[in-house]
C-alpha positions as CSV (number, residue, x, y, z in Angstrom):
1,M,-118.7,10.5,-9.4
2,K,-121.9,9.0,-8.0
3,M,-120.3,8.1,-4.7
4,V,-118.9,11.6,-4.3
5,G,-122.3,13.0,-5.2
6,K,-123.9,10.9,-2.5
7,Q,-121.4,12.2,0.0
8,V,-122.3,15.8,-1.0
9,A,-126.0,15.1,-0.6
10,A,-125.6,13.4,2.8
11,A,-123.5,16.3,4.1
12,R,-125.9,18.9,2.8
13,I,-128.9,17.1,4.3
14,A,-127.1,16.8,7.7
15,K,-126.8,20.6,7.7
16,N,-130.5,21.0,6.8
17,L,-129.7,22.8,3.6
18,T,-131.6,22.7,0.4
19,Q,-129.7,22.4,-2.9
20,K,-130.5,26.0,-3.6
21,Q,-129.1,27.1,-0.2
22,L,-125.9,25.1,-0.7
23,G,-125.5,26.5,-4.2
24,E,-125.8,30.1,-2.9
25,L,-123.1,29.4,-0.4
26,V,-120.6,28.0,-3.0
27,N,-121.7,30.3,-5.9
28,L,-123.5,27.6,-7.9
29,D,-127.2,27.3,-9.0
30,A,-129.5,24.6,-7.6
31,E,-129.4,22.7,-10.9
32,T,-125.6,22.3,-10.8
33,I,-125.8,21.1,-7.2
34,A,-128.4,18.5,-8.2
35,S,-126.1,17.4,-11.1
36,I,-123.2,16.9,-8.8
37,E,-125.3,14.9,-6.3
38,Q,-126.7,12.7,-9.0
39,G,-123.3,11.9,-10.3
40,R,-123.9,13.7,-13.7
41,R,-121.3,16.3,-13.1
42,A,-117.8,16.1,-11.6
43,L,-117.1,17.9,-8.3
44,M,-114.3,20.2,-9.1
45,P,-111.5,20.5,-6.4
46,N,-112.1,24.3,-5.8
47,V,-115.8,23.7,-5.3
48,A,-115.1,20.8,-3.1
49,E,-112.9,22.9,-0.8
50,L,-115.7,25.5,-0.5
51,M,-118.2,22.8,0.3
52,D,-115.9,21.4,3.0
53,Q,-115.8,24.8,4.7
54,V,-119.5,25.4,4.4
55,L,-120.5,21.9,5.5
56,G,-117.9,21.7,8.3
57,L,-116.1,18.7,6.8
58,P,-112.4,18.1,7.4
59,G,-111.3,18.2,3.8
60,L,-113.2,15.0,2.9
61,L,-114.8,16.3,-0.3
62,A,-111.5,18.0,-1.5
63,V,-109.7,14.7,-1.1
64,A,-112.4,12.8,-3.0
65,A,-112.4,15.4,-5.8
66,H,-108.6,15.2,-6.3
67,E,-108.6,11.4,-6.2
68,M,-111.6,10.9,-8.5
69,P,-110.5,8.3,-11.1
70,L,-111.0,9.1,-14.8
71,V,-112.6,5.7,-15.4
72,D,-115.6,6.8,-13.4
73,T,-116.2,10.0,-15.4
74,T,-116.0,12.0,-18.5
75,P,-112.9,14.4,-18.2
76,P,-113.9,17.2,-15.9
77,W,-113.4,19.8,-18.6
78,A,-116.2,18.2,-20.6
79,E,-118.7,17.7,-17.8
80,E,-120.5,21.1,-18.2
81,Y,-121.1,20.5,-21.9
82,M,-122.4,16.9,-21.2
83,D,-125.0,18.3,-18.8
84,L,-126.1,20.8,-21.5
85,E,-126.1,18.2,-24.2
86,D,-128.4,16.0,-22.1
87,R,-131.0,18.7,-21.9
88,A,-130.6,20.4,-25.3
89,V,-133.5,21.1,-27.7
90,A,-131.2,21.6,-30.7
91,L,-127.6,20.7,-31.6
92,S,-125.6,21.6,-34.7
93,W,-122.4,19.5,-34.9
94,Y,-119.5,19.9,-37.3
95,E,-116.8,17.2,-37.2
96,S,-113.7,17.0,-39.4
97,I,-111.8,13.8,-38.9
98,R,-114.0,11.4,-36.9
99,I,-117.6,10.4,-36.5
100,P,-119.4,12.5,-33.9
101,G,-119.9,10.8,-30.5
102,L,-123.7,10.6,-30.7
103,L,-123.4,8.7,-34.0
104,Q,-120.6,6.3,-33.0
105,T,-121.1,2.5,-32.9
106,E,-119.8,0.7,-29.8
107,S,-117.0,-0.9,-31.8
108,Y,-116.0,2.5,-33.4
109,A,-116.0,4.2,-30.0
110,R,-113.9,1.5,-28.5
111,A,-111.4,1.7,-31.4
112,L,-111.1,5.4,-30.9
113,F,-110.3,5.0,-27.2
114,R,-107.7,2.4,-28.1
115,N,-105.9,4.9,-30.3
116,R,-105.2,7.2,-27.3
117,V,-101.5,8.0,-26.5
118,P,-100.5,7.2,-23.9
119,A,-102.7,4.1,-23.9
120,H,-105.7,3.7,-21.6
121,P,-105.8,0.5,-19.5
122,E,-108.3,-2.0,-20.9
123,E,-110.8,-1.6,-18.1
124,E,-110.8,2.2,-18.6
125,I,-111.4,1.8,-22.4
126,E,-114.5,-0.3,-21.6
127,A,-115.8,2.2,-19.0
128,L,-115.3,5.1,-21.4
129,T,-117.0,3.1,-24.3
130,V,-120.1,2.4,-22.1
131,R,-120.3,6.0,-21.2
132,R,-120.1,7.1,-24.8
133,V,-122.7,4.6,-26.0
134,A,-125.1,5.6,-23.1
135,R,-125.2,9.1,-24.6
136,H,-127.1,7.7,-27.6
137,A,-130.3,7.7,-25.5
138,I,-130.5,11.4,-26.2
139,L,-131.4,10.6,-29.8
140,R,-134.4,8.6,-28.8
141,R,-135.7,10.3,-25.7
142,K,-139.4,11.2,-25.5
143,A,-138.7,14.7,-26.7
144,P,-135.5,14.4,-28.7
145,P,-133.4,17.4,-29.8
146,S,-133.3,18.4,-33.4
147,I,-129.7,17.6,-34.5
148,S,-127.9,18.6,-37.6
149,F,-124.6,16.9,-38.3
150,I,-122.0,18.0,-40.9
151,L,-119.1,15.7,-41.4
152,W,-116.1,16.5,-43.6
153,E,-115.3,13.6,-46.0
154,A,-111.9,13.2,-44.3
155,A,-113.8,11.5,-41.4
156,F,-114.5,8.6,-43.8
157,Q,-111.0,8.1,-45.1
158,A,-109.4,6.4,-42.0
159,R,-110.5,2.9,-41.3
160,I,-110.3,3.2,-37.5
161,G,-110.7,-0.2,-36.0
162,G,-110.5,-2.0,-39.3
163,E,-112.7,-2.7,-42.3
164,E,-115.5,-4.5,-40.3
165,V,-115.8,-1.6,-37.8
166,Y,-115.8,0.9,-40.6
167,L,-118.6,-0.8,-42.6
168,E,-120.7,-1.2,-39.5
169,Q,-120.3,2.5,-38.8
170,L,-121.4,3.4,-42.3
171,H,-124.5,1.3,-42.0
172,H,-125.3,2.8,-38.6
173,L,-125.0,6.3,-40.0
174,R,-127.6,5.5,-42.7
175,T,-129.9,4.1,-39.9
176,C,-129.5,7.3,-37.9
177,M,-130.5,9.3,-40.9
178,D,-134.0,7.6,-40.8
179,L,-134.7,9.3,-37.4
180,P,-137.0,12.3,-37.9
181,N,-135.0,14.6,-35.6
182,I,-131.6,14.0,-37.4
183,T,-130.1,15.4,-40.5
184,L,-126.7,14.3,-41.8
185,Q,-124.7,16.0,-44.5
186,I,-121.2,15.2,-45.8
187,L,-118.9,18.1,-46.9
188,P,-117.1,16.6,-49.8
189,F,-113.5,17.0,-50.8
190,G,-112.7,19.4,-53.7
191,Q,-114.1,22.6,-52.2
192,T,-112.1,25.7,-53.0
193,T,-113.2,27.4,-49.7
194,H,-113.7,25.8,-46.3
195,P,-115.2,27.7,-43.3
196,G,-114.4,24.9,-40.9
197,L,-110.6,24.7,-41.1
198,N,-110.2,25.8,-37.5
199,G,-111.6,22.4,-36.4
200,P,-114.8,20.8,-35.1
201,F,-117.4,22.6,-33.0
202,I,-120.9,22.2,-31.7
203,L,-123.7,24.7,-31.4
204,L,-126.3,24.0,-28.7
205,E,-129.7,25.5,-27.7
206,T,-131.1,24.9,-24.2
207,P,-134.8,24.5,-23.2
208,D,-134.8,28.1,-22.1
209,H,-133.3,29.1,-25.5
210,Q,-129.8,30.0,-24.3
211,H,-127.2,29.4,-27.0
212,F,-123.8,27.9,-26.4
213,A,-120.9,26.6,-28.5
214,Y,-118.4,23.9,-27.6
215,S,-115.0,23.0,-29.0
216,E,-112.5,20.3,-28.0
217,M,-108.8,20.5,-28.2
218,Q,-105.9,18.1,-27.6
219,R,-105.9,18.4,-23.8
220,G,-109.1,20.3,-22.9
221,S,-112.2,22.0,-24.3
222,L,-113.9,25.3,-24.4
223,L,-117.6,26.0,-23.6
224,I,-118.5,29.4,-25.2
225,S,-121.4,31.5,-23.9
226,N,-120.4,34.9,-25.3
227,A,-123.1,35.8,-27.8
228,D,-120.7,37.4,-30.3
229,E,-118.5,34.3,-30.4
230,V,-121.4,31.9,-30.6
231,S,-122.7,34.0,-33.5
232,I,-119.4,33.7,-35.4
233,L,-119.6,29.9,-35.2
234,A,-123.2,29.9,-36.2
235,R,-122.4,31.8,-39.3
236,R,-119.6,29.3,-40.1
237,Y,-122.0,26.4,-39.6
238,A,-124.5,28.1,-42.0
239,M,-121.8,28.4,-44.6
240,L,-120.8,24.7,-44.1
241,R,-124.4,23.7,-44.7
242,T,-124.5,25.5,-48.0
243,Q,-121.3,23.7,-49.2
244,A,-122.2,20.2,-47.9
245,L,-124.1,17.6,-49.9
246,N,-127.8,17.5,-49.2
247,T,-129.3,14.5,-47.4
248,E,-130.1,12.5,-50.5
249,Q,-126.6,13.1,-51.9
250,T,-125.2,12.1,-48.6
251,R,-127.1,8.8,-48.7
252,G,-125.7,8.2,-52.1
253,L,-122.1,8.8,-51.0
254,L,-122.6,6.5,-48.0
255,S,-123.9,3.8,-50.4
256,R,-120.8,4.3,-52.7
257,L,-118.5,4.0,-49.7
258,L,-120.3,0.8,-48.8
259,G,-119.7,-0.5,-52.3
260,E,-123.4,-0.7,-53.1
261,T,-123.4,1.5,-56.3
């Protein structure tokens, strides 16, 4: 992505256009153009074709966008969320069957990628793992977001990667709970109602207080900006919090899973 971004920047500068001016010509804002040029966001094929026309290029960016390898990037359908996550002031994250990406150890993340069907090549697994772990910087940036995590107890039943990986992941979760900007709650088995049965989702607030929701599926994802739809998920998250263990109870359950009590 970075190489393609540099190509966009070089072509824009050659035409004496600012990022804002190029954005206006291809129906994007200046911030999005900056993200593409910096390699933080994938150049989508339809946008690449427009840029080729505007910048007078013989289809070079379109070819690059179509041929961009997965190993170099997060899947294109997740890029917009990743950009928002990087700048968020608040996140509320419900996960049902795995540990959330921002809380995953390197070994756990690698094990998850190795479970993919069809299988990733080994070099792609390593690249994706590095990308996943790099996101952890969000937790410790100078002004970190406030993050609430709710994990269904089912996420702790599978020993993805084996017992050693599992125990390391549990210890890491307890360490993350010590960060002042993070709260972690486990939703235990045995509830007679469950507002999160439709699957995991994330609520996100930007620095200018826009509210989004994000949900991943088997072969894609959905970034939600409609206020009514975001509100529905916010209400579900509020109900999940009332049913989940509090933070001290969650620490106790983690200790029991670790065999310490």
